[in-house]
C-alpha positions, 0 to 999 in steps of 0.5 A: 120034374127035370131040373134044369141041366147045365152041362158041357155041350159038343159045339162047333169050332169058335175060332179057326184052329181052335178045339173044344175044351173044359173050363178046368183044362185052360191054362190062362183062366182069370184069377177073378172069381166072378170072371172065371165063373162066367167063362166056365158057364159059358163053356158048360152052356155051349157059348164058348170054347178055346183054343188048341193050346188049351188057352181061353185068352180072356183078355183078347178082344172079341170079334163080331164073328165071335160075338155072332157065334156066342149069341146064336148058340145062347138063342139056339138059332138054326136058321140061317139067312142069305148073306150071299151079298156080303163080299167079306164072308165066304162058305169056307169061313169058320164063322159063316154059319154064325154070321148067317144065323146072326143075320137071320135073328136080327143081330147084324144087319151088315154094312153095304156089302160087308159084314165085318166079321173080323172087326173087333167090337166096342162096348157100345156097339155090343150093347146095342146088339145085345139090347135089341136081341134080348129086348133090354130097354130102360124104363120109359113112359108115354107122356100124353104130350111129348116135351120139346126137350128131354128132361135131365136124366131122360131121352126121347125116342119116338113116343117114349121117354126113356129114363136113362139115369142108370147112366149116371153112375159112369164118370165117362157117360159123356163119351157115349154116342147118342145113338147108344145111350138107350141101348147101353142104359137098357143093359145096365139097368137089367143088370148086364154090366156095371162097368169098370172102375166107374167107367162105361168105356163105350169106345173101348173094345170089349174082351172075351172075359168081359163078354162072358161076364155080360152074357152070364148076367143076362142069361143064367140058366139054359133048358136044353131037355124036355120035361115039366119044370115047376121051379126056375133057379135064381137068374134069367133063363132061356129055353132051348128045346121043344117039349118043355112044360112050365107049370105053377111057377113064379119067378122075379127073373126074365123067361126066354124062348129061344129061336129054334123052339117050335110052334107049340113046342112048349106049354106054359101054364099058370106062370107068374113072371114078375119080370118079362117073358120074352118070346124069340121062337115058336114062329110058323110062317106059311105061304097062303094062296097068294103066295104071301107068308102067313101065320101057321095054325099052330103057335104058342098059348100061355096062361097066368100073369106077366108083367110084361110080355114081348114077342121078338120075331114075326109070324108067331101065333100067340094066344094069351086070352087066358093071361093077364099082363102089365104091358105087351108089345110085339113086332109088325106081322104077329098075331095076338090074342089079347087077353085082359090088361091089368094097366 
């Protein structure tokens, strides 16, 4: 069995003029152990890099372009979307590829004709993106009859009644914009962030160090080497390569399949996931005779038991006829071969 290998990667420059360095060489690493470890893990897993002066600048605000680079590396997004209509991103910019990939994966959609790559990003903006990329939603119910007014501690969105009591621990929860409440509650209730001094500071800018901590909380392990895995370490796991076999595994953490994983690139056999199995990769769009995109013949087959299965991207041909699950939900244009529901 191959064990998950967390090693430094030769990644592209994160900031214009920056270069790659190991976390140990940075001269301004935080004294806080948890923050320092999060930055070390971000560097080791290819998410974050430093500057030419051997600093990592943990207290600097993170820009949208930097966030795009980190997220697309975490999910190993290879395909670039067409961002030619945006006037504030050019192919000469260091962040062009990262922004194009972030656009393709649905992390950023742009604002009119702008992608705003140099803008700092607030906590509530950041958590909104992360919630959607990693499918972080708070607990919810689908009442047979939706109340006209949401009860205390809940929020109505569509046909769902979300439990947002996770926000009650923050003394400044009243400052959270209505559009961000579900997303922030999703990040918090899934262990992504616990606040600073009892506050969520939704309109404050998030720093590079803070973002590293959030990412470390959300994805702890990365699989970058093919092999058969019969156990996973504690923490959520992201699969970023083909040729991976998950077999006879029981986990209480989330399992993610990264965007660039090919159809039939992994095998999922007799896995028990007591939380979520989130599929971002394995999509195989093909053009049919009418010139429209359709499903390819290949896809992904999973067997085992899953508390929840989530398909993020379209054109994923998922066969789970030999699996049981608590909940399953999918984006439009996804082919599901549904098994037996346990709920």
